[in-house]
C-alpha positions as CSV (number, residue, x, y, z in Angstrom):
1,M,0.0,0.0,0.0
2,V,1.4,3.4,-1.0
3,V,1.1,6.1,1.6
4,N,0.9,9.8,0.8
5,L,3.7,11.4,2.7
6,K,3.3,15.0,1.4
7,A,2.2,16.3,4.8
8,K,5.2,14.5,6.5
9,K,7.5,16.0,3.9
10,R,6.1,19.5,4.6
11,L,6.5,19.0,8.4
12,A,10.1,17.7,8.0
13,S,10.9,20.8,5.9
14,R,9.4,23.1,8.6
15,V,11.4,21.3,11.4
16,T,14.7,21.3,9.5
17,G,14.3,24.8,7.9
18,V,15.0,23.7,4.4
19,G,12.8,23.5,1.3
20,V,10.3,20.7,0.7
21,H,12.2,19.5,-2.4
22,R,15.4,19.0,-0.4
23,I,13.8,16.5,2.0
24,R,14.5,12.8,1.1
25,F,12.9,9.8,2.8
26,D,14.5,6.4,3.1
27,S,12.4,4.1,1.0
28,D,13.0,1.1,3.5
29,H,11.4,3.0,6.4
30,L,8.3,4.6,4.9
31,D,6.0,3.1,7.5
32,D,8.0,4.7,10.3
33,I,7.7,8.0,8.6
34,A,4.0,7.5,8.1
35,D,3.6,6.8,11.9
36,A,5.5,10.0,12.8
37,I,3.0,12.7,13.7
38,T,4.8,15.1,15.9
39,R,7.8,17.3,15.3
40,E,9.7,15.3,17.9
41,N,9.1,12.1,15.9
42,I,10.4,13.8,12.8
43,R,13.5,15.0,14.6
44,S,14.2,11.4,15.9
45,L,13.9,10.1,12.3
46,F,16.2,12.8,11.2
47,T,18.9,11.7,13.7
48,A,18.3,8.1,12.7
49,N,19.1,9.0,9.0
50,T,15.6,7.9,7.9
51,I,15.0,11.4,6.8
52,Q,17.9,13.1,5.0
53,I,18.5,16.5,3.5
54,K,19.8,16.7,-0.1
55,S,22.8,19.0,-0.4
56,F,22.2,22.4,-1.9
57,T,23.6,22.9,-5.4
58,G,24.0,26.4,-6.6
59,T,25.1,27.8,-10.0
60,S,28.9,27.7,-10.3
61,R,30.6,31.1,-10.6
62,G,33.9,29.5,-11.8
63,R,33.5,30.4,-15.4
64,A,32.3,33.9,-14.6
65,H,35.3,34.6,-12.4
66,K,37.7,33.3,-15.1
67,K,36.0,35.6,-17.7
68,K,36.2,38.6,-15.4
69,A,39.9,38.0,-14.8
70,Q,40.6,37.9,-18.5
71,K,38.5,41.1,-19.0
72,N,40.5,42.9,-16.3
73,K,43.8,41.7,-17.7
74,R,43.1,43.1,-21.2
75,G,44.4,46.5,-22.2
76,T,47.0,46.9,-19.5
77,K,50.1,46.7,-21.7
78,Q,52.0,49.8,-22.9
79,G,50.3,50.2,-26.3
80,S,46.8,49.8,-25.0
81,K,47.0,52.5,-22.4
82,Q,45.2,55.8,-23.1
83,G,45.5,59.0,-21.2
84,K,48.4,60.4,-19.2
85,K,49.9,58.5,-16.3
86,G,48.2,61.0,-14.0
87,A,44.9,60.1,-15.5
88,R,45.2,56.4,-14.6
89,V,46.8,56.9,-11.2
90,G,46.2,60.3,-9.6
91,K,49.1,62.5,-8.5
92,K,47.7,62.7,-5.0
93,E,47.5,58.9,-4.6
94,V,51.1,58.6,-5.8
95,Y,52.2,61.3,-3.3
96,V,50.3,59.7,-0.4
97,A,51.8,56.3,-1.1
98,K,55.3,57.7,-1.3
99,V,55.0,59.8,1.9
100,R,53.6,56.9,3.9
101,A,56.4,54.6,2.8
102,L,59.1,57.2,3.7
103,R,57.5,58.0,7.0
104,R,57.4,54.3,7.9
105,L,61.2,54.1,7.0
106,L,61.9,57.1,9.3
107,K,59.9,55.7,12.2
108,I,61.8,52.4,11.9
109,A,65.1,54.3,11.9
110,K,64.0,56.3,15.0
111,D,62.9,53.2,16.9
112,R,66.3,51.5,16.2
113,K,67.9,54.7,17.5
114,E,69.8,55.2,14.3
115,I,68.7,58.9,14.2
116,T,67.9,61.2,17.1
117,N,64.5,62.9,17.7
118,P,65.5,66.4,16.2
119,E,67.1,64.6,13.2
120,F,63.9,62.6,12.7
121,W,61.7,65.7,12.7
122,A,64.0,67.6,10.3
123,L,63.8,64.6,7.8
124,Y,60.1,64.2,8.5
125,K,59.5,67.8,7.4
126,K,61.6,67.2,4.2
127,V,59.4,64.1,3.4
128,G,56.2,66.1,4.0
129,G,57.5,69.0,1.8
130,N,58.2,66.6,-1.1
131,T,61.9,67.3,-1.0
132,V,62.8,63.6,-0.7
133,R,62.4,61.7,-4.0
134,N,62.3,58.1,-2.9
135,K,63.6,55.6,-0.3
136,A,67.1,55.6,-1.7
137,H,67.2,59.4,-1.5
138,L,66.0,59.3,2.1
139,R,68.6,56.7,3.1
140,L,71.2,59.0,1.6
141,L,70.0,61.9,3.6
142,M,69.9,59.8,6.7
143,E,73.5,58.7,6.2
144,E,74.5,62.4,5.7
145,V,72.8,63.3,9.0
146,I,74.4,60.4,10.9
147,T,78.0,61.2,9.5
148,K,77.5,64.9,10.4
149,R,76.5,64.0,14.0
150,K,79.5,61.6,14.4
151,S,82.1,64.0,13.1
């Protein structure tokens, strides 16, 4: 005799919090499922693996991610670039990145006690005033300051 288990399936989906179509009954224990009338009965069948939840399958984004990566990669070589360098990366962004890097270098030098506090502030102001070109230039200036102090 075939039993209509639609109501049991609906109850099981309510108890577990998943959709009705993800509930799967074990075909060997259909009479046990038919006898289960309370939520507690359904839970016990769930722990006994008589009622199972099908795993959720979504749409894979793998191909989309790959396509986006290709799209982002295109047009970045020398001949494909349009506009000035300042149009692609702003002057201010470049300046801020440089200043942060140089200030970090200064702070490390001060923490290691390679330069004194007044020397640190003199160099710090040079960095802020855009006098220092790059890290190598800053190292050169630091060496000059250190040699001046030692002599």
